[in-house]
Every structure is written in structure tokens, then in C-alpha cells.
C-alpha positions in Angstrom: -13.2 58.5 -55.6 -11.3 57.4 -52.7 -11.0 53.4 -53.0 -9.7 53.3 -49.5 -12.6 53.1 -46.9 -12.3 53.8 -43.3 -11.8 50.2 -41.8 -11.4 51.4 -38.1 -15.1 50.7 -37.2 -14.3 47.1 -38.3 -11.0 46.4 -37.1 -12.0 47.7 -33.3 -14.7 44.9 -32.7 -12.2 42.2 -34.4 -9.3 43.2 -32.1 -11.4 43.0 -29.2 -13.0 39.6 -30.0 -9.7 38.3 -30.9 -8.4 39.4 -27.2 -11.4 37.9 -25.7 -10.5 34.6 -27.5 -7.2 34.6 -26.5 -7.9 35.1 -23.2 -10.8 32.6 -22.8 -8.5 29.7 -24.3 -5.6 30.5 -21.8 -7.8 30.4 -19.0 -9.5 27.1 -20.1 -6.0 25.8 -20.7 -4.7 26.9 -17.2 -7.9 25.5 -15.8 -7.1 22.1 -17.6 -3.5 22.0 -16.4 -4.5 22.7 -13.2 -6.9 20.0 -12.5 -5.4 17.4 -14.7 -3.6 15.6 -11.7 -6.1 15.6 -8.9 -4.9 14.1 -5.8 -5.6 10.4 -5.3 -8.3 9.7 -3.6 -8.6 7.2 -0.6 -10.0 4.4 -2.8 -7.0 5.1 -5.3 -4.7 4.9 -2.3 -6.1 1.9 -1.1 -6.1 -0.1 -4.3 -2.2 0.9 -4.9 -1.6 -0.2 -1.2 -3.4 -3.4 -1.6 -1.3 -4.2 -4.6 1.7 -3.9 -2.4 0.4 -5.9 0.2 -0.3 -8.5 -2.4 3.4 -8.4 -3.6 4.7 -8.4 0.3 2.7 -11.7 0.7 4.2 -13.1 -2.5 7.9 -12.1 -1.2 6.9 -13.7 2.3 6.0 -17.0 0.6 9.1 -16.9 -1.6 11.5 -16.1 1.5 12.7 -13.2 -0.5 14.5 -10.5 1.0 12.6 -8.1 -1.5 10.0 -8.4 1.4 11.7 -5.7 3.3 11.8 -3.3 0.2 8.0 -2.6 0.6 8.5 -0.9 4.3 9.9 2.4 5.1 13.3 2.2 6.9 11.7 3.6 10.1 8.7 1.1 9.7 7.3 -0.8 13.1 5.4 -3.8 13.9 2.9 -3.5 17.0 3.9 -6.2 19.2 0.7 -8.2 19.6 2.1 -11.6 21.1 1.9 -12.8 24.6 4.7 -10.9 26.4 5.6 -9.1 23.1 7.3 -5.7 23.2 5.2 -2.4 22.4 6.9 -2.2 18.9 9.2 -4.1 17.0 11.8 -2.6 14.3 12.3 -3.5 10.7 15.7 -4.7 11.8 14.3 -7.0 14.3 11.7 -8.3 12.0 14.3 -8.8 9.4 16.3 -11.1 11.6 13.3 -12.7 13.1 11.8 -13.7 9.5 15.0 -14.6 8.1 15.4 -17.1 10.9 11.9 -18.4 10.4 12.3 -18.7 6.5 15.4 -20.9 7.2 13.1 -23.4 9.6 9.6 -23.0 8.1 7.9 -22.7 4.7 4.8 -20.3 4.4 1.8 -20.4 2.0 -1.0 -18.1 2.0 -4.0 -20.6 1.5 -6.9 -18.0 1.6 -7.9 -15.7 -0.7 -6.6 -12.0 -0.6 -9.7 -9.9 0.1 -8.2 -7.0 1.4 -10.3 -4.5 3.2 -10.0 -0.8 3.7 -9.6 0.7 6.9 -9.6 4.1 8.4 -7.1 6.4 10.1 -7.4 5.8 13.9 -7.9 9.5 14.8 -9.8 10.8 11.9 -11.8 7.8 11.2 -11.7 8.6 7.5 -10.5 6.3 4.9 -6.8 6.8 4.5 -5.5 4.0 2.2 -4.8 1.6 5.3 -5.1 -2.2 4.0 -6.2 -4.8 6.5 -7.7 -8.3 5.9 -8.5 -11.7 7.6 -6.2 -14.4 6.2 -5.2 -18.0 6.6 -1.7 -19.2 6.4 -0.2 -22.8 6.3 3.0 -22.9 8.2 5.1 -26.1 7.7 8.2 -27.6 9.0 10.1 -29.7 6.5 10.9 -33.3 7.4 14.2 -34.3 8.7 16.0 -37.6 9.0 14.5 -38.1 12.5 11.2 -36.1 12.2 8.0 -35.8 10.0 6.9 -33.1 8.1 4.4 -30.9 10.4 2.0 -28.1 9.4 -0.3 -25.9 11.0 -3.1 -23.6 9.4 -3.3 -20.2 11.3 -5.9 -17.5 11.0 -4.6 -14.1 11.3 -5.8 -10.4 11.0 -3.3 -8.2 9.5 -3.3 -4.4 9.0 -0.7 -2.3 7.0 -0.7 1.4 7.1 1.3 3.3 4.6 3.1 6.8 4.1 2.7 9.3 1.2 5.5 7.3 -0.6 3.5 4.2 -0.6 5.8 2.5 1.8 4.5 0.6 4.8 5.1 2.6 8.1 3.0 0.3 10.8 2.0 -3.2 10.7 -0.1 -5.5 13.0 -0.6 -9.0 13.0 -2.9 -11.0 15.4 -3.2 -14.6 15.3 -2.0 -17.5 17.6 1.2 -17.9 16.0 2.9 -18.6 19.2 0.8 -21.7 19.7 1.4 -22.6 16.2 5.5 -22.4 16.3 5.3 -24.6 19.6 3.4 -27.2 17.9 5.6 -27.2 15.1 8.7 -27.6 17.3 7.8 -30.4 19.6 
């Protein structure tokens, strides 16, 4: 009696099942890794950018040059004041703010209530951060003058590039009148 039976009818289905299982596992893994890192949503961008703006405000209040590190080298500010130029460069802002920091003290006195904004062309949420804020600007006392301060409400808007750097800033508020009051 031949003890060796022909196993071929049993091996072929097992081989096909094994190949199908390995193929299925490979397909599922490829989907998992392809979908593992979806692009950030507009809400994710907004939240990351709002955290950056919070740090921008903290660095500004601290009169720290770290303030400027949150901006792209080609960042611009929209000229919004009386007789302001169309745009102001990062270097121009650096000189102006460093001069202002040596003369005035700044304190954000309102809550940081950041709002999402939209791309001006597509009208889609794009991670832009804006909001209405109140700043206290003071001029320290000297031997011949008392300390003075003003509260100024401003609207600020910050647009970001894909690297998370601020590329465009707008600040609307009656800052000119505030500085004129402090300097009288």
C-alpha cells in the first residue's frame, strides 16, 4: 500500500489562498502608509498659525528681536496709516519697531481671541489669522515728564506661507494719534 498520497489537490488552493492573503495585506499596508499623513486642514493651519501669532505678541511685548524670526525674509506690512507707503518691508519694520521699543512700552490688554480668515481671491479658509485687540502703549517717566499711556484698539491680520512664516501683515488702528499724544 502506498502511504504517500497525492497532496496536489490540497496544495494548489492553499497556495492561492496564501498569495491572496499576502496581496491583501500588502494592499492594506500601502493604503495605510499612503493615507497616514493627510495634508493639514485649514483649521489645523489656523491653529498652528494662531499659536505663532500668540508668540509674536509675546515677543513684541518683551521687545525681543525673536519677534522678527516669525516672518519670512520677504514679508511685507500693508501701509494702513495716514500717508503710509503701499507696503513696508521687514527691514523697515525692524528699524521702526526697535526704535519704538527704546521709547515706549507695549502691553496687550485684551484677550487673544484669534479669528480665522479667508484667501482674498478664493474666499476659502486658508490659515490666515486675524483679530481685534487692545494694546496699552506707555512712555516711561523721565526727570522732566510724567509717565503717559494710551489704549489703542487695533485690527490685525497675518497671512502665512506653507513654511508657517508670516508673509503679509495689516494693522488698522489710530496709532498715529496715540503716538502724538504720548510725545506731547
